[in-house]
Steps between C-alpha positions, in 0.01 A plus 500: 500500500127440456273777630159394627225763525235460768201695624405271787780604738547821695862487621599618843619857541867406536495330159335805341755736657785281372366522143459880525849548644667278240317673212663838555170692499448760768232379744452556874604146585581584861126541566408130495160561655404728211620250239312219674179705493549590133506134403235388749258753348577420137235342282752294307865412557712332230830350604797363306702214647833338417450170681414611857644851471277800434656695211217730397170638622216714373182613671171646388273710716162574347329805638124503485372786295152640512373655181202728535272587215276798555199546277358846482151582385447765233 
């Protein structure tokens, strides 16, 4: 088995749900619309493939943060 890692593919929701369900982690995989939105709104998605089968997935969502600096006069 040779695993190929890619960041240029966002798999379809059914493939993502299959990976979640086979992993044993507890995720709301019956809500496919929610999962689809999670990945559609991600800044970066890494996938792991064994030939044409998705075997792993990771996503990154970067939230914009505003830092304010207030200067007070003395």
